[in-house]
N, C-alpha and C positions, 0 to 999 in steps of 0.2 A: 569251219576250219578245213583247210585242205589236208589230204592224206599224208603229205610229206611232213607238214608241221606236226600232225598228230604222232607220226612215227618218231620224230625227233623228240617231242615232249615225253614220249614213253621211255626213251633212252635215258632220261634224267635219273631214273632209278637203277641204271645198269650197275652191276658189280665191278665192271671194268672202269677204273678211274680215268683212263685215257679217253674212252668213249664218253663217259659222263662229263668230263671237262670240255670236250669239243662241243657237245650238244648244248651244254650250259652256256658257253660263250655265244653260240649261235642264237640261242633263245634270248639272251641279254640284248644282243644286237637287234633282234626282231622286235623286242618290246621297248626299244628306245622311243618308239612312236606309238600312238594309240593303235590297238588291235581290236578286231571285232569278235575274237574268240576268247576273251578274258574269262568270261563266266563258264565256258566249257571246261576250263581247267582249274578254276578258282578253288572249288571244294577239295580237289585232289592235292593242290598245293598247301591248303590249310592243314589237311591231314598229314602232309609231309613235314610240317613243323613239329610233329610228335613222333616221328620215326626214330628208330633205334640208331640208325646211321647218322652221325653228325654231319656228314657231307650232304645228305639228303635234306636234313633240317636247314642247313645254311643255304643250299641252292633254292629250296622252297621259299625261304624268307626273301632272298634277293629277287627272285622272279616275281613274287607277290608285290614287292616294292615297285618294281618296274611296271607292273600291271595297274598300279594305283592310278595312273593317268588315264586308264581305260575304264575306271570304276565309276561309271555314271550313277550307279545305284548306291554308292557310298558303303559298300560291304566292308571296306577296310575299317570303318568305325567299329563294326561288330567283331572283327577278327584281329584288331590291333593288339590286344593283350596277349594272344597266342603268338603273334609275331614278335612282340617285345620280349617274351619269355626266352626266345632263342638267344637274345643278347646276354642273358644271364647263364647260359649254358656253360658247363665246365669245359666242354670241347668246342667252344665258340670259334668260328672261323673269322679271323680279323676283318676281312673285307666286307662282311655282312653288315657291320655297324655303319659303315659309310652309306650303304644303300638304304638302310633303315632310316638314317637321317633324312635322306631324300624323300621318304614317305611323308614327312611332315611339311613339305613345301606347299604353300597355299595353292589351292586349285586342284591338288592331286588327291587329297583325302576329303576335305570339307566341301569341295565344290566351289570354294571361294577363289576368286582371282581378281585382278584389277578390273577385268571386264564385267565380273559378276560379284560385287562386294557383299552380297547377302541380302 
């Protein structure tokens, strides 16, 4: 991962909501396609699902869902329960649910797709 991407990812935990939102949307754009650094941040994002700050939990969930397309090791299968727990959060951020639905698309979690039916 390049240093700029690392610096941007580090800002996801910023206490400044403006900074947090700007870097969040930048990371969502970056993860619309497969990235080679998914596992460099994966464990931090899973930990973020348990943070006190509901914004950090929601951001972590959404970024993990976007990283599912880069999850060739199928780690999402192990971490899906923690991800799903965010949807039951009292302070659930509405847009998270839409991204979590996207985690269930064939080929992004199970490794199955039209090209690779299993």
